[in-house]
C-alpha positions in Angstrom: -157.0 27.9 11.5 -153.6 26.5 10.5 -152.0 28.4 7.6 -150.5 26.7 4.6 -147.1 28.2 5.5 -147.2 26.5 8.9 -148.0 23.1 7.3 -145.2 23.5 4.9 -142.7 24.5 7.6 -143.8 21.5 9.8 -143.4 19.2 6.8 -140.0 20.5 6.0 -138.9 20.1 9.6 -140.1 16.5 9.7 -138.4 15.7 6.4 -135.1 17.3 7.6 -135.3 15.3 10.8 -135.9 12.0 9.0 -133.0 12.7 6.6 -130.6 13.7 9.4 -131.4 10.6 11.4 -130.8 8.1 8.5 -127.1 8.8 7.9 -126.3 8.5 11.6 -127.7 4.9 11.7 -125.9 4.0 8.6 -122.6 5.4 9.9 -123.0 3.5 13.2 -123.7 0.2 11.4 -120.7 0.7 9.1 -118.4 1.6 12.0 -119.1 -1.8 13.7 -118.4 -3.8 10.6 -115.2 -1.8 9.7 -114.0 -1.9 13.3 -114.1 -5.7 13.4 -112.3 -5.8 10.0 -109.6 -3.4 11.2 -109.3 -5.2 14.6 -108.8 -8.5 13.0 -106.7 -7.3 10.0 -104.9 -4.0 9.3 -104.9 -2.9 12.9 -103.0 -6.0 14.2 -105.1 -6.0 17.4 -106.1 -9.7 17.3 -102.5 -10.7 17.1 -102.0 -9.9 20.8 -105.6 -9.5 22.1 -107.1 -12.5 20.2 -110.0 -12.3 17.8 -112.4 -12.6 20.7 -110.5 -9.9 22.7 -109.7 -12.3 25.6 -106.0 -11.4 25.7 -102.8 -13.4 25.7 -99.5 -13.4 27.7 -98.6 -10.3 25.5 -101.8 -8.2 26.0 -104.7 -7.8 28.3 -108.2 -9.2 28.1 -110.5 -6.6 26.5 -113.7 -8.4 27.5 -113.5 -8.4 31.3 -114.2 -4.7 32.0 -110.8 -4.3 33.8 -108.9 -1.5 32.2 -105.2 -1.1 33.0 -104.6 2.2 31.2 -107.8 4.2 31.4 -111.3 4.1 32.6 -112.8 1.9 29.8 -114.6 4.8 28.2 -114.8 5.2 24.5 -112.5 8.3 24.7 -109.9 6.4 26.8 -109.9 3.4 24.4 -109.6 5.8 21.4 -106.6 7.4 23.1 -104.9 4.0 23.8 -105.5 2.9 20.2 -104.2 6.2 18.8 -101.2 6.6 21.1 -100.4 3.0 22.2 -99.0 2.0 25.6 -95.3 2.6 25.8 -95.0 1.3 29.4 -97.6 -1.4 30.1 -98.6 -2.0 33.7 -98.8 -5.8 33.6 -97.3 -6.9 30.3 -93.7 -6.8 29.0 -94.5 -5.9 25.4 -95.5 -2.3 24.7 -98.4 -1.6 22.4 -97.4 0.6 19.5 -99.6 3.4 18.4 -102.4 2.1 16.2 -101.0 -1.4 16.6 -98.1 -0.4 14.5 -100.3 0.3 11.5 -101.2 3.5 9.7 -104.8 4.1 10.4 -107.0 7.1 9.5 -109.0 8.9 12.1 -112.1 7.1 10.9 -110.4 3.7 11.3 -109.2 4.5 14.8 -112.7 5.5 15.7 -114.1 2.3 14.2 -111.7 0.0 15.9 -112.1 1.9 19.2 -115.9 1.4 19.1 -115.4 -2.2 18.3 -113.0 -2.7 21.3 -115.5 -0.8 23.5 -118.2 -3.2 22.5 -116.3 -6.2 23.9 -117.0 -5.1 27.5 -120.0 -2.7 27.3 
């Protein structure tokens, strides 16, 4: 026979799991929206990479899966956004850290996830 305590514990665990899962989904949804806004606005990314991420004569294409300064992982993109590219491999114009903007850690994470989504 199942005790009342076991039922209460199971119910509490299910409630905790449901509560814990909800904020993650909300944060992930918010990151995508904020990342696009930062990419196209405050982060200055679209000025050189275009709104679609297809690149220009000043900056590489972010949609083709070819990464000049890393392996294309989210961690590598985050590092590039955060630190910039002082000596580009194929382009004459360096990328300043955070596109020359002042971004919070959350904004860097959001724009990095957005850039990652272009080719993944």
